[in-house]
N, C-alpha and C positions, 0 to 999 in steps of 0.2 A: 148725405152723411150728416150726422149730428154729433155734437160733443156729448159723451155719455155721462160725464161727471163734472161737478164744479171743481175748480182749482184746489188742489190739496198738495201741500209740500211733502214730497216723497223722498227728499234727500236724506241720506244717512240711515236708510232702512233696507233690509233685505226683502226683496219682493219677487214674486213670480209674474212674469209678463202676461201669461195667459189668464191670470186671475184679475187683471186690471180692467178688462171690459167683458161684458156678457154678450152672448148671442141674442139677437132680436129677430123674430120671424120676418122674412122678406126684407131685411135691412142690412146696411153697412153701418157699424157704430165705430166711432173713433174717440180716442182720449189722448190729448197731448200731454206727455210726461215731462218733457224738457223743451223749453223754447228760449233760444238765445239768438242774438243777431247773427251768429256764425252757423246756426243750424237748429234742427229740431229732432226730437224723438217722439214718435206717435205710435200708439198701439191701436190696431184695428181688429174688428171681428166682421166676417162676411158670412151671411147665411147662404145656404146652398142656392146657386143660381144668380147670386149677386156678383158685382164686380166693379171695376173702374174701366171706363172706356179708354181707347188708345189716346195717348197724349205724349208730350215730351217735357223734359225738365232741363233747365240750364246747368244742373249739377248732377254728379253721380249720386245714386241713392242705393243704400243697402237694405234689402228686405230679408228678415229672418222669420221663418215660419215657426211659431211657438205652439201651434195646435192644428191638427188636420193636415190638409194638403191643398196647394194652390196650383193653378195653371197660369204661368206668367209668359206673356208673349213679348219678345224683345226683337225689334227690327224684323218682324215676320216669323221668327223662329220660336216655337213653343217649348217651354221648360216646365216640367213637373217638379215642384219643390215641396218637400215634406217636413213635418215637425223635426226640429233639430238641424235643419239645413238652411243655408242662406244663398242669396244671389245678389250680385251687384248689377244694377240697371245703369248702363252708361249714359252720361250726359248727352243730350241732343239726339238720342235714338228713340224712336217711338216705342212705347211699351203699354201693355194693358194687363189687368189681372182679372181672373175669373175663379169663382168658387164652384168647381165641379162637385166638391163636397164642402161643407162649411169649414172655415179655417180662421185662425187668428195669426196676426203678424205684427212684428215691430218694424217700423220704417225709420231709418236713420238717414237724415239728409244733412250733409255738410255743405254750407255755402262758401266755397272757396275755389 
């Protein structure tokens, strides 16, 4: 993963999440939109076939699909999540993401 854009203050503006990162062939692109001690909001794009391998996180994380469709595995159970839908990945449960089709998502992580 690489950060797609340099830091830009996006506060106080109406924005479309899916327009904040572009797809890149055979890549995962990320852009952190908000980063605070208490949590982060990051927008990702995944080209077809790309993903994040299984891992755990110490906090719940909300994933909203803003374009396309993702396969999200949580504790061994697959979930298909489409644009306009979200899923909460529970803390300390293994999860992974895969782009069967390319997709973009917003990841909201609250550290509490």
